[in-house]
N, C-alpha and C positions, 0 to 999 in steps of 0.2 A: 495443434490443439483440435484438429478436425475430429480426431478419434473421440474426444469427449463432448463433441457437439457444443463446446463453450458452456457446459453446465458448471457453474461455480463450485457446487458441492463436490462434483467428481474431480475437479482440479485440485481442491484442497486435500481430498483423500489421497490422490496420486502424489502430491508433494509430501504429505506426511509419511507415506510408505517409502519413498526414495530418499528422504532427507538423511537418514543415518548413513546410507551408502555414498551420498554426494559429499559428505564432509570427511569421510575417511575410508570408505570401502569396507567398513566393518559394521556389524550389527551393534546396536546400543547394548551396553553391558559387557561387551567383549573386552579383553585385556587392553587392546589398543585404545579404545575410546575412554576407558578408565584412566589410562595414562595421560591422554590428551586433556581430560578434565583436571587431572592433578597438575598438569603443566600450566593451565590457566590460573590455578590457585597459587602455585609456587614459582612460576616462571619457567623452571626447568623440569623436564620429564625425568631425566636421570642426571646424576653426577658420575662421571667416569674419572676416577682419581688414580693417579700414578705416583708411586714412590719406589725408591730402591728397595726398602725393607718391606716385608710382608706385614699384614695386620695382626700377626701372631708370632710367637717364638717357636722355632723348630728345634727340638732337642734331639740330638743324635742318640741312638740306642747305645747302651753300654757294651753290648756284645758286638762283634764284627757284623756289619749289616748284611754280609753274605748269608748269614744264618738266621736273620730276622728282618722283617720289614716294619717293625714297630717304632717308627719315628713318632715322637710325641709332639703334639701341637698344644702349646700352652698360651695363655693370654700374654700379650706384650705390655711392658710397663714403660716403654720408651716415650719420650716427649712428643714425637710426631704422631704416634698412634693415639696417645692420650688426647691430643687436640682434635684430630680429624675423624677418628672412628665413630664418635656419636653422630656426626653429620652423615656419614655413609650408612650407618645403621637405620637411619630414619626412613629409608625406602628400600625394599628388597630388590628393586630393579637397578639400584646403583651398582657400580662395578669398581673393584679395586684391582689395579694392574701393578704387579710387583715382580722382582727378579727371583729366579731360582737357578741353582747350579745342580748338576748331577751329583749323586752321592759319591760315585767313583766311576768316572768316564771310561776307565780302562777295563772295568769288570762288566758293566751293564751293556748288553748288546743293543738294546733299544730303550729310548727314554720311557716308554710306557711301562716298562718293568722296573724302573728305578724306585726303590723303597720310599724315597723322599716325595717323589711326584705322586706315588700311590697314596701316601698319607694325606697329601693335599687334596687329591681327588676324593678320597673318602670323607674328609672334613667338608669339602664343598657340597657333597650330597647328603650331609647329615643335618639334623635339626639345629646344630650349633651355628651353622652358617646363615647369617641374616642378610647377606648381600652377595652379589656376584664376585667370583674370584677369577682372575685371568693372569696366570704366571707367564713370565717371559723367560724362556730357557736360554741361558747364556753359558757358552763354553768356559771352563774354569780358567784357562790361560788368559782369555779375553777379559773375564771378570776381574782377575788379579790386576791387570793393567788399568782397567777402568776404576776399580775400587781402591786398591792400594796405591797404584801409580799416580793417578790424577786426583780422585776425590779426596783421599786422605793425606797424600804427600804434597799436593799442590794447593787445591782449593780450600781445604779445611784450615791450614795455617794462614793462607792468604786472607780469607774472609775474617779471620780473627786478628789479623795484623801481627802474627808471630812468625815473621818471615825466616828467621834462622832455623825453623823447623822444616822448611821446604827441603825435600831430599830427592833430587832427581838429577840424572846425568845427561849430558849433551846427546850421547848416542841413543838414549832411550826416549828423549823428549817427544819427538814427532810421532814415534811409534805408539807411545801410550796415549797421546792426545787423539790419534787416529782411532784407537780402540775405544776411547771414551765416547767419541762421536758415533762409532758403530753401535755401541750399546744404546745410546740415545735414539738412534735410528730404529733399532729393534723395538724399543718402547713405543715409538710413533706408529710403527706397523701393527703392533699388538693392539694399540688403542683403536686403530681403524677397523680391526677385526670385530670390535663391538658395535660397528655400524652407527657411529654417532650422527645425529641429525642436528638441525639448527635449533631444536628444542632441548638439546643436551648441553651440559657444561663440562668441559674437560679441564680438570684441576690438577696441575703438576706440582709436585712437592719437592722443594729443596735443591741443594747445590749439586747433587748427583745428576740431575736431569735438565741442565741449563739450556740445552740445544733441542729438546724435544719439540718446542714450539716452532722452531725453524723448519724442522722436518715435516711437521704437520702442515705448515703453510706450503711446502713443496708438493705435498700430496694433494692439497687443494688445487694447485695449478695443473697437476697431472690429470685429476678428475675432470677439471674444466675442459682440458684439451680433448679428453675422451668424449665428453658430451658434445663438443663442437663437431667432432668427426661423425658422431652418431647422428646428429641433426643435419649433417652435410653442410655445416658452416666451416669451410676449410681454412679460414684465416686463423689458424690455431696459434700462430705466433704474434698475432696482433693484440697488444695489451688491452685495447679498448674492448675487444670481444671477450678476451679472457676474463677481465674484471666483471663483465656482465654475466658470464657463464658460471663464475665461481660461486659455490655455496660455502661461505666461510664457516669454519668451526668457531665456536666461542671458547677461547682459551684463557685460563687463569694460571698464575704461578705464585706460590707462596714460599718465601725464603725463611726458614726456621732459624738460621744462623744469623750472626751480624753480617753487615755488608761494609767492610772496613778496608777496601782496597786502597793502597797508597801508591805514590809515584815509584817507590822503591820496588814494587812487585815486579814490573816488567824488567827492571834492571837485573833481576836474578837470572834472566835468560838472554841478556844482551849479547853474550858471546856464543850463544847457541845458534845452530843452523835452523832458524825458524822458517816455517812455510807460510807465515802471515806477518802482518805489520806489528800487531800487539795482542797479547793474550787478553789483556783488559778490554780492548776494543771488541774482541770476539765475544767475550762474556756479555758486554753491554748490548751488542747487536742481537745476540741470542735472546736475551730477556725482553728486548723491545718488540719481539715478534708476538708477544702475548697481548690480549685485550686488557687484562688486569694483572698487575703485579703488586703483591702485598709484602710489606716489610714489618719488622717487629717494632722499630722505633723511628722517629723523625730523623734522627742522626743518620741511620742507615739509608733512608730515602734521599736525604740531602747529598750524601756521598755519591749515590747512584746518579742523581741529576747532574752533579758536578762533572762526572765522567762523560755522560751523554752530551752535555754542552761542549766539553773539551774536544771530543772527537768529531761532532757533527756541526758545531758552530752555526754558520748562517743557514744551513739546511733545516735546522731544528726550530719548530714552532711550539712554544710552551704557553699553556693557559692553566688557570687555577679555578676550580669550581667545587665548593662545599668540601674543602680540605683534601680534595683530590687534585694532583698535578697531572695534567694531560699533555703528553708529548707526541707530536706528529712529525715524522720524517718520511718524505716520499720514498717509496720502495723499501723501507725498513720497518715501519710500524704498520699495524692494520689501518684501514681507511679512516676509521674514526679515532685513531690514535691509541696510544698505550696509556692506560690509567694507572697512576702510581698512588697507592694508598698506604696508610699506617694502620695495622690491625694487630695489636698485641695478642698473641696466642694465649689461650687459657684452657681450663679444664671443665669437664662436666661435673658440676658440683655434687649432684646426687650420687654419682658413682663413688664418691669418697665419704660424704656425710652419712650415707646409708650404712656404711661399714663402721664409721667412727661412732655412731650413736647406738650401735648394737650392744646390748648388755653383756653378752658373752665375750665380745671383742674387748670391751672395756675391762672385764675381769682378767682376760689373758694379757692385756697390755700392762696391767698392774704387776702380774707375775713376771712378765718380761723385764720390767723396770727393776723389780726386786732382784732378779737374776743378774742383770748388768751392774747393779750397784751393790751386790752382795759383799764384795771385798773392799768396802769403804767404811768409814767411821760413822756414817749417818750425817744427815743435814747437808748433804752435798747436792750438786747440780749435774744433770746428765745433758751434755752437749751432744747433738746428733747431726751428722751430715751423710748424705747419700748421693752419689753421682757415678758416672762412668769413670774408669781409671784413665784419665785423659789430661794432658798437660794444660788444656784450657780451663780446667775446673778448679785450679788453685789448691789442690790437695797438699802439695808440699808446703806451700805458704801457710796453710791452715795448721799443719802439724808443727811447724816451726813457731808459729804464734802461740800455740797452746803450751809448748815447751817454755817459751818466754813468760807466759802467764804464770806458770807454776814457779818459775825462778823468781819473778817479781812479787809473788804473793804466796809465800811458803805456808801460810795458814790454810790454803786451799788444798795443799798436798794431803792425800788421804781421804779427801772428801769428793772432789770433782772428777768426772770421767768424760773423755771424748770418745764417743762411739762413732766410728767411721766405716761406712760401706763404700768401697771403690770397686764397682763391677768391672771385672777384667774381660773385655770383649774385643779389644783391638791389639792385643799383646804381640801378634805376629808381624805388625807393621813397624818398620825401622825406628822412627823417632818415638813412637809409642812404647816400643819394647825398651829402649834406652831409659825412658822416663819411668817405666815400671820398675826396672832394675834399681834405679836411683832411690825410688821412694820406699820400696819394700823393706829396706833396712832401717829406715828412720823410726817407725813405731817401736821396734825392738830396742833401739838405742835410747829412746826417751823412757821407755818402761824400765830399762836397767838403771837409768839415771835417777828415777824417782821412786822406784819400788821400795816398799817398806813392809815390815811385818809388825802388826800390832796385836797385843795380847789383852783381851778384854774379858769382862765377866757378864754373862747374860742375867736375866731377871731371876733365874733359878739358882744363881750362884755358880753356874758352870763356866769353866774357862773357854774362851773362844779365840782362835787364831785367825787373824785377818791378813791376807797377803795382797796388799794394795798394788795395783798397776794402773796408771792413769789412762792408758789408751787401749781400746778394743778395736782392732782393725780386721775387717773381713773383705774378701774379694769376690764372694758369690752373691749374685743378686737375689732378691726375694720377690714373691708375687705381691699383688696389690694389697691383699688382706694383711699379710705379714708387715708390709710397709706401713700401713695405717696403724697397726699396733705400736710400731716404733715411733710414729709421730705422736701418738697419745702418751707414750712413755717418757718422751723427752721433756726437758725444762726449757732448753734453748736450741733452736734450729740454727745451723750455720751453713749458709749458702753464699760462698765467696769466690766465684769464678774470676779468673783473669779477665775473661770476656765471654759473654754468653748472649745468644739471641734473645731469649726471654728468661728461661729457667722456670719450668713448671713445678719443680720440686718445692720451691718456696711457696707457691700458691697452694699446693697440696697440704703442706705443713700448716698453713694459716687456717684453711677451712676445716681441717681435722682437729686442730688443737688451738682454739682462739685464746686459751689461757697461757700459752707458751710465749716466750720472747723469741725474736728473730734477729739474727745478724746477717746483713746483706751487703755485698760489696758493690761499689759503683760500676763494676764491670758487668753486672747482670742487667739484662733488658728490663727485668721486673722493677728494678730500682728506678729506671727512667720512666716507666709507666706510672709508678706511685708518685714520683716527684712531680710529673706533669699534672697529676690530679691532687697535688698538695697533701700527700699522705705520708711523706717521708719521716714525719715526727713520730710515727707509730712503730718504728723499729730502729735497730742500732746499725749505723753505717760505717763500713770500713772504706776509707778513701783510697788507700794504697796498700794492697795486701802484701807487698814486698817489705813494707815497714813493719817488722815483727813486733817492735815495741809498741807502736800505736795500735796495731791489731790486738795485741795482748790487753791493752788498756780497754778497748771496746769489749772484749770478753769479760773483763772485770766489771765493767758498767752493767753488762747484761745480767750478771750475777747479783750485784748489789743494788742496782736501780733499774730493774727490768721494765721494759716498755711492752705492754701486752698488745697483741695483734688483733684484738676483737673488732676494731673499726675496719681494719683491712679485710677481715672475714666478711663483714657486712657488704663492703664494696665489691668483693669478688662474687658474692652470691647474687648481686644485682648485675654482674657483668660476666655471665657464664658463657660456655661454648656456643650456646644457641644464639646469643647476641653477636658473638664474634663471627660465626658463620653467616648469619643474616646480613651483617654489614659487608662482608667480603662478597658474598654471592649476589645479594639483592640490593645493596646500598641502603638497607633499613637500619635505623638507629634503635 
């Protein structure tokens, strides 16, 4: 301070001038300091989110891609994207990490010239992109083993406890698990390319990426060793020094599916040549590497805790604080433990109500209803269901129940229609293909059984021929606007999965059409959420979807004694995606 001669005014001026540089090395008003101020307000500067699927739908060009690079990018209507996209859109600095495979690895000499990647890059640089995009390029052969081999042939049926659908051979088992881990490792490396800091939150989504947390923790250790070497603290293998040098990432994981692993799961592989003790234990260990893990229901979390206690017994320390279960296991969980919470996923209400309340959409929905009910006698009800063409969704059971409904109530023949959309997007995977082939014949058989021709006279005395068929079955998905029209057109929504993590379709139906009735199965996580909040009397419940007679009776009750979902709509509007994300990310109610 000799330079200032101890003049207080000079000292104050000097501090004012250097303060912006002292706190961040940037001038006030620069992007860095803006982000820092945002971090103080919202805790996290950025959210770096990773999911297998991209935040949009990539539509392959109809012509051979060699002659065109016009891959279309359309909005996605998937449940995961519906839940998390509004959160990521809230800050343009956020990043979404997702997989991509080459259009045709044999043709394209370099990835940069691949039409699909070019389309993503063009989208990334367009005004439509409201956050960062970071694709993980995966070789097609590896992706097949990761996605078809493990994600959909092992984990998907296992988490839904439909074990007979697990389709894997001994000779393939270790190879496909190795590739599953390699893809998870690729995701971890891609996340690190975004240069996450302690002010960022890394949010991993769903069962495809169970081990990304483990690999990010390994990267933490590698970075700590590099730092120790750089600072000439050569005791790089001393855990005490490593722990002090580590700058841990803050990691979260949300499971969109159920978590319903049973003792019988590992038995599926007991005669296999496994390279580990238990696949269930590997899964539990991988998930425990996160700071926060979110489940759809308490039941899912309870099953996870059961398995953690089963494998780690005396090593495990468990505490409960504000409905959060905290598990600490030395060398397995983060230092402050793994926080296990229940966060029922939901939707951004405005994304749906803004469409549903549009006058033009309402008119078009009426036309659509008239079209779907054109070959009925009038006075009938339009049942509507929409889901992926997937054995967990209860499509076959729904069709059988509707057949039984018409058998038991012949007065409804000619009046009521079941309109079912079953989007066909996993048809190339073994157990899914078998299911598709089984189901696709059922609507035709039911239509042949109940089809009738009626001859009527219109108000002008003209004869009308009505060719009634009770089922409309479509396998092509529709965009959100078209979906909302169908929600408005329906009288009764039917959401009856065998088992589902949450099922956001039910919530979309409710907020778009509060005057409709809803049939919901006990297998849907949505039912668990409503039951816990004492709301189950506002819809019709199917206890066992395999009991066609009881299911048919619920359908009849929905027609003759409909329960309107208006109260459910009010509840959902008070518990939108903003509240869901705030609870997970910041612990705010």
